[in-house]
C-alpha positions, -999 to 999 in steps of 0.1 A, spaced: 476 -734 512 448 -759 517 412 -747 511 379 -764 517 362 -783 489 338 -756 479 367 -732 469 382 -729 435 419 -722 428 410 -699 399 414 -665 416 425 -629 414 446 -609 438 436 -578 458 458 -562 485 455 -584 515 432 -610 499 430 -639 475 397 -638 457 379 -669 445 346 -682 431 329 -713 442 338 -746 425 313 -774 419 315 -806 438 342 -830 425 370 -805 419 403 -823 416 430 -823 442 460 -813 422 488 -816 449 477 -838 479 494 -832 513 523 -853 522 510 -859 557 475 -870 547 470 -905 561 441 -929 568 413 -943 547 388 -919 533 353 -920 548 327 -922 520 300 -908 542 321 -877 550 331 -873 514 294 -875 503 286 -849 530 313 -825 518 302 -829 482 266 -823 491 275 -791 509 296 -780 479 265 -783 458 244 -765 483 269 -736 486 274 -734 448 236 -731 444 237 -701 468 258 -681 443 286 -673 466 319 -654 460 346 -648 485 382 -646 495 410 -655 520 422 -624 538 439 -634 571 465 -657 586 463 -659 624 484 -673 652 470 -675 687 488 -686 719 469 -698 750 453 -683 769 433 -662 744 397 -652 735 385 -628 708 351 -616 697 347 -611 659 323 -604 631 335 -599 595 326 -567 577 337 -554 543 361 -530 560 379 -559 576 386 -579 545 407 -559 521 406 -527 501 393 -528 466 370 -558 470 338 -540 460 342 -546 423 351 -582 429 323 -591 452 298 -572 431 263 -571 446 272 -592 477 257 -576 508 261 -605 532 294 -620 543 298 -655 558 331 -657 577 350 -690 579 381 -702 598 402 -731 586 424 -746 614 459 -755 604 473 -763 639 460 -766 674 424 -762 685 400 -737 699 364 -733 711 338 -712 694 302 -701 700 279 -675 687 275 -646 712 243 -649 732 236 -685 720 229 -712 746 244 -746 744 278 -762 745 308 -745 730 320 -760 697 356 -774 696 374 -771 663 407 -788 655 432 -793 627 418 -799 592 384 -785 602 365 -755 589 339 -736 609 315 -712 590 293 -686 606 264 -685 580 246 -654 594 278 -636 604 268 -633 640 292 -619 665 311 -650 677 336 -658 704 367 -679 697 395 -689 720 413 -714 741 391 -703 770 358 -686 763 354 -675 800 381 -649 794 372 -613 786 373 -612 748 395 -589 727 379 -574 696 394 -592 666 394 -560 646 417 -544 672 445 -569 667 446 -573 629 479 -562 613 481 -549 577 495 -571 550 532 -570 541 544 -572 505 509 -578 492 503 -608 514 474 -615 538 464 -596 568 478 -612 600 471 -616 637 495 -628 664 479 -627 698 477 -644 732 500 -657 760 528 -682 762 508 -714 758 498 -738 730 497 -723 695 467 -723 672 471 -714 636 443 -707 611 434 -691 578 403 -669 578 382 -659 549 347 -650 538 319 -660 514 295 -634 500 260 -635 487 235 -608 476 208 -613 502 210 -638 531 174 -632 543 159 -640 509 183 -669 502 167 -702 511 200 -720 513 217 -696 537 186 -691 559 184 -728 566 220 -732 578 227 -734 616 245 -705 634 278 -725 633 287 -751 607 318 -773 613 333 -794 584 362 -818 582 378 -804 551 407 -829 550 383 -858 545 362 -842 519 360 -858 485 368 -825 467 396 -804 479 424 -783 463 458 -769 472 468 -735 460 
C-alpha cells in the first residue's frame, strides 16, 4: 500500500486501522512501484518535503482505516469522527481532539469541495492525496450536483482484522481510494493547522519522500 511522504511505516494495528506516527522529510522509499515512470520534478519534491516538515512540526498522529470503491454516478457527504475510525484508538491517539481526514486516490478521479464553500470544485486523480485540515463536512463524487449519501451510512465493518470498506455507486467508471486521518491536540491553537486551506491537494507519487507498506 502506498502512503504519502509524511507517513511512517512503523505502526501498530487496531481493529480496522493501521496506526502510524509522522515521519520526517527524507524517509526512504524501500520498495518503489513498478509502474512509476517519468522524471522526478525537483520543485514538487521540495514542496512535498517542506509539507512533511510542516506536518511533523504539528505533532500529528493518525491511521489508515478505510478502503473505498465508488462507481459513477456517485456523491457522498462526509466528515471523520473518532467513532468512524476504529474501536480502541483512544489510547493510540492520546490527547488528539482534532482529526484531519485524507483520501489517497489509487484509481479513477473524483471532485471534492467543502460544503458551503464557494469556488470551483477540486478534481483529484490517481497518485494524489486530498486533506481536509479543519475536518469540514465535504462532498466527494463523480457529480457533485447529485443528492449526497452520508458516508457513515455506507461504511462496512472490517473482515478478518482488515480495513473498513465502502462499495457504492452505479455502473460507471470506478474510483478507488484509501482513506485515513491525522490527529492533533488542538487545531484552533495550532499555528500550523490554522493556516492551511480548507482543502489541500498533493501529488504523492512525485514527492521526494514516500514509502510502501
